[in-house]
N, C-alpha and C positions, 0 to 999 in steps of 0.2 A: 667682930664676927668670928665665930669659931671655925676651926678647920672642917668640922662636920657640915656646917652650913654651906661652906664654900663647895664641898664635894657634891651636895644636893643641888646647888645652883648649876654647877657644871653639867651634872647628869640631865637636869631638865632642859638646859640649852641644847645639849646634844640630841635629845629625843625630839625637840621641836625642829631642829635643823633636818633631821632624818625624815620627819613627817612632811615637811615642806618639800624636800627633794623628791620624795616618792610621789607626792601629789602632782608636782611639776612634770615629772617623768611620765606619769600615767596620762596627763592631759596632752602632752606632746605626742605620745604614742598613738592616742586616739586620733589626733589631728593628722598624724603621719599616715595612719592606715586609711583615713578617708581620702587623703591626698594621693596615695599610691593606688587607689582603686582603678582597675583597668576597664576601659570601656571601648566600644566600637560603634560604628555608624552603619545604618542600613543604607546601602548604596544601590546603584543600578549598573549592570554590566553583563558579562558572559561567563558561563561556567560549563565545564565538561566533566562528566563522571566517567571514570575509567577503571578497568580491572588491571592491576599490576601483576606481571609475571616475568619470570626469567626464561630465556630461550637459548638454544645453541644453533649456530649457523652451520649448515651442511650444503655441499653442492647438490643441485637437483639431479645431475647426472654424474655418477662416479663409479668407476670399475677398478677392480683389482686384477690386473693382467697377469695371468699365470702361465705355466708351461705344462704341456701334456706329455712331455718326454723326459727321460732321465738322462742326465749328462752334466758335463762340466761347462761352466760359463766361459765362453771363448772371448767375447767382447761385449761391451756396453756402449751403445751409440748415442745415448741421450744423457742429459743432466737434469737435476731437480730445477724446476722453474721454467723449463723449456716448453714451448708450445709445439704441438705435433698435429699432424693431419692423419686421417684414416689411411692405413697402409704404410706409414713411416716405420722404418726399422728401429726397434728399441734395443734389442740384444740378440746375440747369437750363442747357441749351444754347440759344443763340439759335435760334429755330424758324422764322424767316422763310422760309428756303429750303425746309424740309420742308412748311410750310403752303402755299407756292406750288405745290410739286410735287403735293400732295394735291388742290388746287383744279384743277390741270391734268388730273390723272388722272380726277377726277369729271366734268369737262367732256367729256373724251374718251368716257366711258361714256355720257353723255347724247347725244352726237353719234352714237355707234354705235347706240343704241336708236332714235334718230330715223330713221337710215338703214334699220334693220330694219323700222320701221313703213312707211316708203315702199316697201320691197321687198315687204312683204305686200300693199300696195295693188296694186302691179304684178302680183303673182302672181294676185290675184283677177281682174283684167282679162284676164290671159293665159289663165287657166283657162276663163273665159267664152268667149274667142275660140276656144280649142282645142275645147271642146265644140260650139260652133256649127259649126266647120269639119267636125267628125266627123259631126254630124247631116246636114249638107249633102252630105257624101261618100256617105252611104247612098243619096241620090237622084241621085248623079252630078252634083251641082251645082257641085262644085269639083274641082280636079285633085288628084292624089296629092301633088304637090310642095307645094301650098298647105297641105294637111293636115299634111305632115311639118314644114313651117316653123312652123306654129302649135304643134305638139307640142314641137319643139326649143326654142322661146321659153319655153314653160311649164316644161319640165324644167330649163332653164338658170336660170330665176329661182328654182326650188326649191333648186337647188344653191347659188345665191348666198345664199339665206336661211340655209342651214346654215352657210356660211362666215361670214356676218354674226353668227350666234349665237356661234360660236367666238371671233370678235374681241371680242364683248361680254364673254365670260367672261375672256378675256385682259386686257381693260381693267379688269375688276373685280378681278383679281389685282393689277394695278398700283395700284389704289386701296388694297387691303389692305396692300400693301408700303409705300405712302406713309403710311398710317395708323400702321403699325408704326414707321416712321422718325420720325414726329412724336412718337409715344409715347416713343421712345428719347431724345428731347431732355429728358425728365423722368426723371432717374436716381434710382431708388428702391432701398431696402434689400432684398436677397433673403432675409434671415433676421434674427432678433433677435441683438443683440450690441453690442459697444462699438466706436466709431470709434478705430482706432489711428493712422491717418495720413491726411492729405488732401494729396497731392502736386500740387495745382493751385491756381491763383489766379483770381479774377474777371477777365475780360478776356482770359484765355489762350485761344489757339486750339488745338484738338485736331484732329489729322489721323488718322482711323481707317483711312485707306487705306494709310498707310505704317507705322504702329505700332499697338500695342494699348494706348492710353493708360489709365492707372489714375486713377480719380477719387477713390476712397477705399479704405482697407484696413479691413475689418470682421472682427471675430473674436468668437466666443463664449468667454468666459473662465471659464465655469462648470466646465469640465473641461480639464485641461492634459495634454499629452504630454511625457514626458522622453525625448529621443533620446540614448542613452548610447553612448559610445565605449569598447568593451571591448578591452583589449590581447590580442594573440594568445597571450600567456603565460597568460592567465586564461580565455579564451573557452571552452576545452574543458571547464571546470568549471561552466559556466553552462547553464541550460536553462529553457524557459518554465515558469512555475508557481512558481518560487522566490520566497520572500519577500524584500523589499528595503525600504530606507528611504533618504531623502536629506535633506540640509539645503541651504539657500541661503547664499551668502556673507554677505548682510546680516543673517541670523538663524540663526546656527549652533546655537542651543539648541533650535529647534523641529524635530522629526522628522516627516517626511511618510511614512506607511506606504503601500506599494504592492506589487503583484505583477508580477514580470517577465513581460511579455505575449508578447514574441517576441525571438529572437536570430537575426540573419541568418547564413546559411551562407557568405557571401563578403563581402569588404570592398566598399564602394561603388565603389572605383576599378575594379573588374572590368568594369563596364559601359562604361568609356571605353577599355579596352585592346583593340586589334585582335587577332583570333584568331591571325594569322600574324606578329605583331610580337614578335620575340625580345627586343628592347630593353625591352619592358614587363615582363620578369621581375623578380621582387623582388630589390632590392639588399640586400647583407648588412647595411648600416648603416641601412636604412630601417625605420620602425616601421609595423606593420600593425595596424589597428583594425577591429573588427566592430561593427555597430550593434545595439543592443538598445532595447526600448521599454517604458516604464512609463506608466501612466495614473493620474491622481489628481484627485479632486474639488477645486474651488477656489471654494467658496461666498463667501468673504470677499474674493476677488480679490487676495490678498496675492502670489500667484505671477503673474509677468508674463513676456511673451515675451522670449526671448533671455537670461533669467537663467541663470547657471551653477549647476548642481546637483552637489553632491558625493555620489555614490551609493555605497551599501553593499549588495551583494547577498549574502544569507546562504547559505553553503554547508552550515551545520548548527550546532546548538547543543547543549551538554551542561551539565546542572545537577547540583550536588552531586557533583562528581568531584574527584579529586586533580589539583592544578595545580602545575607546576614553572615557575620563571621561564624565559622564552625565552632569556635570555642565558646560561643554564647548559648549553645544548645545544651539542654539537660539530657539525661537518659531518656530514651524513647518511651513514651507512655503506652498504655494498653490499647488506646484507640489509634495509635500511629502518629500522634502529634508529639511535639517537643515543648518543654516549658522554657520560656525566655524571660529574663528579668529586664524590664524596660524602665529607663530613668527619664523622667520628664524634665522640663526646663527649671522647675523649682527644686529639683533634687530628689523628688519622691520616687521610690522604686516600687513597681508593681510587677507581678508575675502573670504572663500571658501565654496561652497555648498557641503554638505556631505549627503550620503544616509546611513541609519542605518538599522540593522535587530533587533535581540533580545536585550532587555535591562533589567537590574535588578535595574534601577534607581540609580546605582552607576557607572556602565560602560555600554557602548552601543557597539554593534557589528558594525564595519565599513564595509559596502558593497562596497563603492567607495568614493573617494575624499581625502583620507589621506594615508600616508605611515608610516610604523613603525619607531619610533624614533623621529617623528616630535613633536614640542612643540606647545601646544595650550593654549590660554588664558581661564581662568576659571571665573566663576561669572557672566556670561551673563544671559539673561532672561531665566527663568525656562522653559524648553521645554514642549510641550504638545503633547503626542502621542495618545490621544483619539479622536482628531478631524478628 
C-alpha cells in the first residue's frame, strides 16, 4: 500500500471519529437540556401582596429649643441622651445686660411715679386756686381773665396727670419686657423628652438678632413617625387605612406593625415649582415619589431618628388558596390573563391561560386555569402586573 493510500485512510478515520463525537455530544446535550428543565408544582397556601417602599424614622414630637436673647453661653446643664421634663434647666446665658436693663426699667417706673405724685400735689394747689378765683368772681373781686387763667392751669395739670399715668404704664411694660428677657437667659425644656443634640459650647456668643440659634434639639421618642417615599408606579394602589409593617436595617427580623395614616396627593417638589415655569415639568427620566406616613409606638426607644425603614404596605392577603410559582407566568395578556406551560404525567406540555389574584412575586394566587398538584414549567418571560 502506498503512502498516499495510507494518508487517505487516516483522513477518513479522522472524519468518522469527528462525526461520531459530534453526534454523541448533540444527543447528550439534548438529553441534558431535557433533564435540566425547571418545573414547579401548583400548591395550596397563603400569599400577601405588598407595595415596597423606603421610609425615614422621625420623632412625632421634636423641637429645636432656641434663645430669644443675645449673649454668651454661661453654662450648659444637660448632656446628649439625657431625659428631661418640662421646665428643666437646659442652659444659661450671661444675664448681666438683661439684669441692668431690668434695673433701669424699674428705676424709670419709680421716677415716673414720683413725677405723678408731684403732679398730683400741683393739681391740688391749682384746684384750690381755681375755686378761690371762681368764688371771688361771684363778687366781682377778680377779672374774667384771672379766672380763665386759673381754670387753664388746673385743666392743664389734669391733662398732664393723664399723660403721666400713660407713661407709667408704658414704663411698666418695659419692666415686663426686661423681666421676660432676663427669664430667657435661663433656657428650659418646653416638654418632656430626650436631648438629641446640643449644638453650642460654653463661652459661645449667640446673636438672636441675626439668626435663630438652636441651643438643644429635644424629642419625645415614645412615638415615631415613618415618612415613606412611595413610587408613582405604586402610589395609585395605596390609600389611608391599609395595614403595613416595616423593619430597620440593623434588625431585619423584627417587624413593626402600623397603619398607613396618610398618602399625599402630590410630590413634595410641587411646592417649589413656579406655576408658570414650563421647565419644572416632569422629565422622562426622573423618578417621582409621594410621601406617606406611618406612626408606631416606641416604648423601648429602639427606633431612633433618621433610621431607614424598609416598609411593606399590604394590598391584600389570601389564605388557603391555590398558588403557582411566579416564574411560571408569561407576560400579561391583553385580557388580563397569563399563559402558563403545563406538563402532564406523560411529559406533554400544553399552554393554558390562567387568571391570578394576589402575588408576592414568588407565588401568585390562582383564580382559574390550574388545579392543585399540576406541574408547570418555570423560566418563561418575566410577568408584568403593572400594565
